[in-house]
C-alpha positions in Angstrom: 0.0 0.0 0.0 2.7 2.4 0.9 5.2 1.4 -1.9 4.0 4.3 -4.0 5.3 6.7 -1.3 8.8 5.9 -2.5 7.8 7.9 -5.6 6.4 10.8 -3.6 7.5 14.3 -5.1 9.0 16.2 -2.3 9.0 19.3 -4.4 5.3 19.3 -4.0 4.8 17.6 -0.6 7.4 19.7 1.4 6.0 23.1 0.5 2.5 21.9 1.0 3.3 20.6 4.5 5.2 23.8 5.4 2.4 26.0 4.3 -0.1 23.8 6.3 2.0 24.0 9.4 2.3 27.9 9.0 -1.4 28.0 8.5 -2.2 26.3 11.7 0.0 28.6 13.7 -1.2 31.8 12.1 -4.9 30.8 12.4 -4.4 30.3 16.1 -2.6 33.7 16.4 -4.8 35.7 14.2 -8.2 34.7 15.5 -10.0 37.6 17.0 -13.6 36.6 17.3 -16.1 36.9 20.0 -17.7 33.6 19.0 -14.6 31.5 18.5 -11.6 31.5 20.8 -8.1 31.0 19.5 -7.8 27.5 20.9 -11.1 26.5 19.3 -9.9 28.0 16.0 -6.6 26.2 16.3 -8.3 22.8 17.0 -10.8 23.3 14.0 -7.9 24.2 11.6 -5.9 21.3 12.8 -8.7 19.0 12.1 -9.1 20.6 8.6 -5.4 19.9 8.0 -5.6 16.3 9.1 -8.7 15.9 6.9 -7.0 17.7 4.0 -3.9 15.4 4.3 -6.1 12.4 4.3 -7.9 13.5 1.3 -4.6 14.3 -0.4 -3.3 10.8 0.4 -6.4 9.2 -1.0 -6.2 11.3 -4.2 -2.5 10.3 -4.4 -3.4 6.6 -4.2 -6.4 6.9 -6.5 -6.6 5.4 -10.0 -6.7 8.6 -12.1 -8.9 6.9 -14.7 -11.8 7.3 -12.2 -11.5 11.0 -12.5 -11.6 10.8 -16.3 -14.8 8.8 -16.3 -17.6 10.9 -18.0 -20.1 9.7 -15.5 -17.9 10.8 -12.5 -17.3 14.2 -14.2 -21.0 14.6 -14.9 -21.9 13.8 -11.2 -19.2 16.3 -10.0 -20.5 19.0 -12.3 -24.2 18.5 -11.4 -23.5 18.1 -7.7 -21.3 21.1 -7.6 -24.0 23.2 -9.5 -26.6 22.1 -7.0 -24.5 23.1 -4.1 -23.8 26.5 -5.6 -27.6 27.0 -6.1 -28.3 26.1 -2.4 -25.5 28.5 -1.3 -27.1 31.2 -3.3 -30.4 30.6 -1.6 -28.8 30.5 1.8 -28.8 33.6 4.1 -26.1 36.2 3.2 -23.0 36.7 5.4 -21.3 40.2 5.3 -23.4 41.2 2.3 -22.8 38.1 0.2 -24.0 34.5 -0.2 -22.0 31.5 -0.8 -21.9 29.4 2.4 -23.9 26.4 3.4 -24.2 26.0 7.2 -23.6 22.5 8.2 -23.7 23.0 12.0 -20.2 23.1 13.4 -18.7 23.8 9.9 -19.7 25.7 6.8 -19.3 24.6 3.2 -18.2 27.0 0.5 -19.0 25.3 -2.7 -17.2 27.8 -4.9 -13.9 26.3 -3.7 -15.0 22.9 -5.0 -16.2 24.3 -8.3 -12.8 25.7 -9.3 -11.2 22.2 -9.0 -14.1 20.5 -10.7 -13.9 23.0 -13.7 -10.2 22.3 -14.1 -10.8 18.6 -14.2 -13.9 19.1 -16.6 -12.1 21.3 -19.1 -8.8 19.3 -19.0 -10.9 16.2 -20.0 -12.8 18.2 -22.6 -9.7 19.7 -24.4 -8.1 16.2 -24.3 -11.0 14.6 -26.0 -11.9 17.5 -28.4 -8.6 19.1 -29.2 -8.5 22.3 -31.2 -8.5 21.9 -35.0 -4.8 22.2 -36.2 -3.9 25.6 -37.7 -7.5 26.6 -37.6 -8.4 30.3 -37.9 -10.4 32.3 -35.5 -13.8 31.8 -37.2 -13.3 28.1 -37.5 -12.3 27.8 -33.8 -15.4 29.9 -32.8 -17.6 27.5 -34.8 -16.0 24.7 -33.0 -17.3 26.3 -29.8 -20.8 26.6 -31.2 -21.0 23.2 -32.9 -24.1 21.0 -32.2 -23.9 19.5 -28.7 -21.1 22.0 -27.7 -23.6 24.5 -26.0 -25.0 21.6 -23.9 -21.5 20.8 -22.5 -21.1 24.6 -21.8 -24.4 24.9 -20.0 -23.3 23.7 -16.5 -20.0 25.7 -16.6 -22.0 28.8 -17.5 -24.5 28.2 -14.6 -21.6 27.8 -12.1 -20.1 31.1 -13.3 -23.5 32.8 -13.1 -23.9 31.6 -9.5 -20.6 33.4 -8.7 -22.0 36.6 -10.3 -25.3 36.3 -8.4 -23.8 35.8 -5.0 -21.8 38.1 -5.8 -18.3 36.4 -5.5 -16.4 38.5 -8.0 -13.0 37.5 -6.7 -13.5 33.8 -7.3 -15.3 34.4 -10.6 -12.3 36.4 -11.8 -9.9 33.7 -10.7 -12.0 31.0 -12.4 -12.2 32.9 -15.7 -8.4 33.5 -15.7 -7.6 29.8 -15.0 -10.0 28.7 -17.7 -8.5 31.2 -20.0 -5.0 29.9 -19.3 -6.1 26.4 -19.8 -7.5 27.4 -23.3 -4.4 29.1 -24.3 -2.3 26.1 -23.4 -4.5 23.6 -25.2 -3.3 24.5 -28.6 -5.5 27.5 -29.5 -4.3 29.8 -32.2 -2.8 33.2 -31.4 -5.7 35.1 -33.0 -8.2 33.1 -30.9 -6.2 33.8 -27.8 -6.3 37.5 -28.5 -10.0 37.4 -29.1 -10.8 35.7 -25.9 -8.4 38.0 -24.0 -10.1 41.0 -25.4 -13.6 39.6 -24.6 -12.4 38.8 -21.1 -11.2 42.4 -20.4 -14.4 43.8 -21.9 -16.5 41.7 -19.5 -14.2 42.8 -16.6 -14.5 46.5 -17.5 -18.2 46.5 -17.6 -18.8 44.1 -14.6 -20.1 46.7 -12.2 -22.6 47.8 -14.8 -23.6 44.2 -15.4 -24.2 43.7 -11.7 -26.2 46.8 -11.5 -28.3 45.9 -14.6 -29.5 42.7 -13.0 -30.6 44.6 -9.8 -29.0 42.3 -7.3 -30.1 44.6 -4.4 -27.8 44.7 -1.4 -25.4 42.4 -3.1 -24.9 44.8 -5.9 -24.3 47.8 -3.8 -22.0 45.7 -1.7 -19.8 44.7 -4.7 -19.8 48.2 -6.1 -18.9 49.8 -2.7 -15.9 47.5 -2.6 -14.8 48.6 -6.1 -15.3 52.2 -5.1 -13.2 51.8 -1.9 -10.4 50.2 -3.9 -10.2 53.2 -6.3 -10.1 55.7 -3.5 -9.8 54.2 0.0 -9.5 57.7 1.6 -12.9 58.9 0.1 -14.8 57.1 2.8 -12.4 56.1 5.6 -15.2 54.4 7.6 -16.0 52.0 4.7 -12.2 51.5 3.8 -11.0 50.9 7.4 -10.1 47.3 6.8 -7.9 48.2 4.0 -6.3 51.0 5.9 -5.7 48.9 9.0 -4.1 46.3 6.7 -1.7 49.0 5.6 -1.0 49.9 9.1 -0.4 46.2 10.2 2.1 45.7 7.3 4.0 48.8 8.2 4.0 48.1 11.9 5.6 44.6 11.3 8.6 45.7 9.3 11.2 43.1 8.3 11.1 40.9 11.4 7.7 41.5 12.9 6.6 42.3 16.4 6.4 38.6 17.6 3.8 35.8 17.3 0.6 36.9 19.0 1.6 40.5 19.6 -0.4 42.1 16.8 -2.0 45.3 17.8 -4.3 45.7 14.7 -5.9 42.4 14.3 -8.9 43.5 16.5 -9.6 46.0 13.8 -9.5 43.6 10.9 -12.9 42.0 10.5 -11.7 38.7 8.9 -8.2 38.5 10.6 -7.9 34.7 10.4 -9.2 34.4 6.8 -9.2 37.2 4.3 -6.5 39.4 6.1 -4.4 36.7 7.7 -1.4 37.8 5.6 -1.7 41.3 7.0 -1.6 39.8 10.5 1.3 37.6 9.4 3.2 40.5 8.1 2.8 42.4 11.4 3.7 39.5 13.7 6.3 37.6 11.6 7.5 40.4 9.4 8.1 40.8 5.6 10.9 38.1 5.6 8.4 35.5 6.8 6.0 36.5 4.1 8.7 36.1 1.5 9.3 32.5 2.9 5.5 31.8 2.4 5.6 33.2 -1.1 8.7 31.2 -1.9 6.9 28.0 -0.8 4.0 28.9 -3.1 6.3 29.6 -6.0 8.0 26.3 -5.5 4.7 24.6 -5.7 3.8 26.6 -8.8 7.1 26.0 -10.5 7.0 22.3 -9.9 3.5 22.0 -11.3 4.5 23.9 -14.4 7.8 21.8 -14.8 5.7 18.6 -14.4 3.2 19.9 -17.0 5.9 20.7 -19.6 7.2 17.1 -19.2 3.8 15.5 -19.7 3.0 13.8 -23.1 -0.7 13.6 -22.5 -3.0 16.7 -22.9 -5.2 15.8 -19.9 -2.3 15.7 -17.3 -0.6 18.7 -18.8 -3.7 20.9 -18.7 -4.7 19.8 -15.1 -1.2 20.7 -13.9 -1.3 24.0 -15.7 -4.7 24.8 -14.4 -3.8 24.0 -10.8 -0.7 26.1 -11.0 -2.7 29.0 -12.5 -5.2 28.6 -9.7 -2.6 28.7 -7.0 -1.0 31.8 -8.6 -4.2 33.7 -9.1 -5.7 32.8 -5.7 -2.4 34.0 -3.9 -2.2 37.1 -6.1 -5.9 38.2 -5.6 -5.7 37.6 -1.8 -2.4 39.4 -1.4 -3.4 42.2 -3.9 -6.5 42.9 -1.8 -4.3 43.1 1.4 -1.8 45.4 -0.3 -4.4 47.5 -1.9 -3.4 46.5 -5.4 -6.7 44.9 -6.1 -10.2 45.2 -4.7 -11.0 43.3 -1.5 -12.9 40.3 -2.7 -13.0 37.8 0.2 -10.6 35.3 -1.5 -8.5 33.3 1.0 -4.8 32.7 0.7 -4.1 29.0 -0.2 -3.2 26.7 2.8 -2.7 29.7 5.2 -6.1 31.2 5.8 -8.6 29.6 8.1 -11.4 27.5 6.9 -12.0 24.0 5.7 -13.4 24.2 2.3 -10.5 25.8 0.6 -7.8 23.7 2.4 -9.5 20.4 1.8 -10.3 20.9 -1.9 -6.9 22.3 -2.6 -5.4 19.3 -0.8 -7.4 17.1 -3.1 -5.9 18.8 -6.1 -2.4 18.5 -4.6 -2.9 14.9 -4.1 -3.9 14.4 -7.8 -0.7 16.3 -8.8 1.4 14.0 -6.6 -0.4 11.1 -8.3 0.6 12.4 -11.7 4.3 12.9 -10.6 4.5 9.4 -9.0 3.1 7.9 -12.2 5.9 9.7 -14.3 8.5 8.3 -11.8 7.1 4.8 -12.2 7.4 5.0 -16.0 11.1 5.9 -15.9 12.0 3.6 -12.9 14.8 1.4 -14.1 14.6 -2.4 -13.7 17.1 -3.7 -11.1 18.0 -6.4 -13.4 19.4 -3.9 -15.9 22.2 -3.0 -13.4 23.2 -6.6 -13.1 23.2 -7.1 -16.8 25.3 -3.9 -17.2 27.9 -5.2 -14.6 28.1 -8.6 -16.3 28.6 -6.9 -19.7 31.5 -4.7 -18.4 33.2 -7.9 -17.1 
C-alpha cells in the first residue's frame, strides 16, 4: 500500500506541508472573534489539516482513470452546481451569499467548483482538441457546434452563480484559470487574442452588469468594494479594513513584532481568513511573508515543470490549471491586502482559516502528486538492468 510513497514528489509535498503548518500557527494567532476562541480556532484548523492530508493521500493513491470517467465528471458537475444554487439561496454573510451552514462547519461550494472545472475542461480539451492551424472563425464555430452548447451549460451556470452571490473574486480567478487552460490547449494566437479582449471587456463592464441585474444589497456591496479600492481615503469608515491592513504591514517591518503580539488584528474583520497575511506581516515580518511566497512559488514552478514534461494533454492541462489557480488565488488575496486589487474575500491557499479551501486544494495537490508518481514509475529502471550492465562490463 505504501510502496507508492517511494515515488512521492518532495518538491510538492514539502512546500504543501510547510504551508499547512504555518497556516495552523497563524490561524491560532490571528483569531480575534467573540464567538470563537483562538484555541477552538486552532483545533478546527488542525482537524481541517488532518482531513486535508487524508484527502490528499487518497487522491495520491487513487486510480486517475476514475476522474476521467464521463459519469464521474457529470456527477461532480451536477452536484457542484446544485451546491452553488443552495449556497445562493442560503442567508447572506457580510453582504454576500456562498456558504452552506452544516452546523459546526460551513461549506463554500465555490472552492470545489474551481477544482471541478479544471478537471472538466482538462478532460474536454483532451477529448476534443483544437483543429490544427484553424483560424479564429473556425475555432469559434468549433465552440458553437451542435452539442457544444450543452456541454457549456453547467459551467455557465456555475459562473453565473458566482456573479449572483456576488463572489467577483472567485469568478475572476476561475475565468483567468480557464483562459490559461484554453491558451495552453493549442488554441491559435488570434483566438487567444479574441478571448483575452472579450475577457477584459466583460471585466471592465462588470459593475454595470451587476447593477443591470438589480442584485439589491449584493450589488451595492460589490460596487462599494470597487469604489473603496479606487479611492480608499474617500470614505475612511468603509475603507477601514484596507487602511488597517496598511498599518499592520507597516508596523511589522522586516522581522515583525512577535507571534501573538499584533495590535491591529482586532480592527481587521476577517483577521484569520481574508486578512491573515496582514496579521502575519505584522507579527512575523516581511521576511516570513517572503518565505510563504517562496513555498507557493516552489509549488507553482514544480507543477509547471511537470506539465511541460507531460506527453498527454489531460495531465498537462490539469497541472497548468492547478498552477494558474494557486498563482491567481495568492495574487488576488495578497493584492487585496496590499491595496493593489479590490478586496474580494478570497482566502490565501493553505494559510487562511477554513476547511473548504484547504480540503479541496489538498485534493488537487494529491492528484498532482499522483501524476508525478506515475511519471517516476514510468522511468523507474529495472534492477536487473544494473546486473546485466555489470556482467557486460566484465
